C-alpha positions in Angstrom: -5.7 -2.9 7.4 -3.0 -1.5 5.1 -0.5 1.1 6.3 1.7 3.0 3.9 5.3 1.8 4.5 6.7 5.4 4.4 4.0 7.1 6.4 2.3 5.2 9.3 -0.4 8.0 9.5 -1.7 6.9 6.1 -3.8 3.7 6.4 -6.9 2.1 5.0 -9.2 -0.7 5.8 -10.4 -2.7 2.7 -13.6 -4.8 2.8 -12.9 -8.0 0.8 -14.5 -11.4 0.5 -12.4 -14.3 1.8 -12.4 -15.9 -1.7 -11.3 -12.6 -3.4 -7.8 -12.7 -4.9 -5.3 -10.8 -2.7 -3.7 -9.2 -5.8 -7.0 -7.3 -6.4 -7.2 -6.2 -2.7 -3.6 -5.1 -2.6 -4.2 -3.2 -5.8 -7.2 -1.3 -4.4 -5.3 -0.5 -1.2 -2.3 0.7 -3.2 -4.5 3.1 -5.3 -6.4 4.4 -2.2 -3.0 5.1 -0.4 -1.7 7.1 -3.4 0.5 4.7 -5.4 -0.1 5.5 -9.0 1.9 2.9 -10.8 4.6 0.4 -10.4 5.2 -2.7 -8.3 4.0 -2.8 -4.7 4.2 -5.5 -2.0 3.2 -6.1 1.5 4.9 -7.1 4.7 3.5 -7.9 8.2 3.9 -5.3 10.8 6.8 -7.4 12.1 8.6 -7.2 8.7 7.7 -10.7 7.2 7.4 -10.5 3.5 4.0 -11.7 2.4 3.9 -13.5 -1.1 0.4 -12.9 -2.1 0.3 -13.5 -5.9 -2.4 -15.9 -6.9 -3.7 -16.3 -3.2 -7.0 -15.5 -1.8 -7.6 -13.1 1.0 -8.7 -15.9 3.2 -5.4 -17.8 2.6 -3.3 -14.6 3.5 -5.3 -13.8 6.6 -5.0 -17.4 7.8 -1.2 -17.3 7.4 -0.3 -13.7 8.2 -3.2 -11.9 10.0 -5.0 -8.8 8.9 -2.5 -5.9 9.3 0.1 -5.1 6.6 2.6 -2.4 5.5 2.3 -1.6 1.8 4.9 -0.1 -0.2 7.3 -0.2 -3.2 10.3 -2.7 -3.1 12.6 0.1 -2.0 10.3 1.1 0.9 10.0 -2.5 2.1 13.8 -3.2 1.9 13.8 -5.4 -1.2 
């Protein structure tokens, strides 16, 4: 599940295959959560930055779980 970093009440679950690129999954979640352009990132609900570029959904789930905050670098504290 992805939660918008600046509004916890806005969240979305995305169905994705384990071998799908996480970049694509994050892009779909960002669009569905109202981000129209620009750079977005994800962190765990505990604030750990998730480097997802070039990784699969399965790799990210294995390392970080299934729940993330999604936002711009400013929202995520970068």
